[in-house]
C-alpha positions, 0 to 999 in steps of 0.5 A: 779044063772045059776043053776036055769036054768034046761037046764044047770043042767047037765053041772054044775060040781065042778070047778077044775084046768084047763087042756084040757077037764076040764073047770074052772070058769074064769073071764075076763074083756074086755079091749078095746083100748083107741081110741074106744069110750064107746058106749055099744052094740048098736042096732040102731047106730047113723050116727056119730057112723057108721061114727066112725066105718067106720073110725076104719075099714079104720084105721086098714087097713092102719096098715095092721092088720086083721080086725077081731081084731075090734070085742070086744074080751074077754078072753086070746087067748094064750095057750089053754085058752078059749076066744071069741068075740062079733059080734056087729053091730058097730063091724061088720061095722068096720070089713066090712070097714076094709076088703073093705079098704084092697082092696082100696074100701069102702062098699056100703050102701046096705052092711052096711044095711045088718049088721044093719038089724041083729036082734041078737048079736052073741057071738063066744067062742073058747074052748079046750078039750081032745076028738074030740067030746067034744063040742057036745051039748054045751050050752051058756047063758047070765046072767045080775043080776038075769036075765038069757038070752037064745040064739035064736040059738046055734051051736058048732063044732060037731068034734073039730080040733086037734091042739096038738097030740104029747103027751099022752093027745091030745088037740082039739079046737072047736067053739061055736056060740050063737045068742041073740035077741036084746031086750032080754038083757040090752045093757049097763049092766055088763054081765056074759057069761057062756059056758057049753061044752058038756062034762061037766064043765063051763067057764065064762067071766065077761064083761061090755057091756057099754064099747063095741062098 
C-alpha cells in the first residue's frame, strides 16, 4: 500500500467528496482509440512500431487535430477534475510527426533519435485547488502490485493559475510532472498513479500499461 512509503505519509488523508482543494480517490482506465495497437510502454521500439507512430502523427495532422491528443490521456478533463497523460517514446514520436506534418514536413532521424534516447517516462497530471500555492511540494508515485516506484525527478507549479475567481471559492489549476526511469517499472503491468498534492489528500488513476503505445 502507498502508506508504507514514508515520504507520502504526510499527504494521506481520508477521502471526501471532491470540491476545489479536496482530492478524492478516483479510479479511471485509459481508453484509447481502436486504431492504436496494443504495444505497452515500449522502451526500445521496433522499426515497425516507429513507422506506425509516424503514420499516426501524419494522420492526425491531416485531420487538423492537436498532436498532443496522441499522448495516452487518463482521467476526465471536463470541469475541474484531475487528469493527465503519459509521454511515452512512441507517443513522443507520433506527436513530433504530427507537428512536422502540420507544416508539410517530416522529422529528421536526429529528431527521432532524441526522443528515443530519453531514459525516463514522463507523467503529467493536472490538478485543481483553492489557493495559488496548493500544489507546492506535491508528490507522485507508481504502484504495481506491492512494488512502489518513486520518480527520479518531480516538479510542480509553485504558483497555480487562477481559472475561476468569480465566486467566494476561487479555483486554481496546477501541473505536476514526474519522470520514472525505464527499468524501474513493468511496462505491461496494471499500474496505479497516485498523486499527493502539497495541501494534502490523494487522487489516483488506475491504468493498464499494456494498452498504451
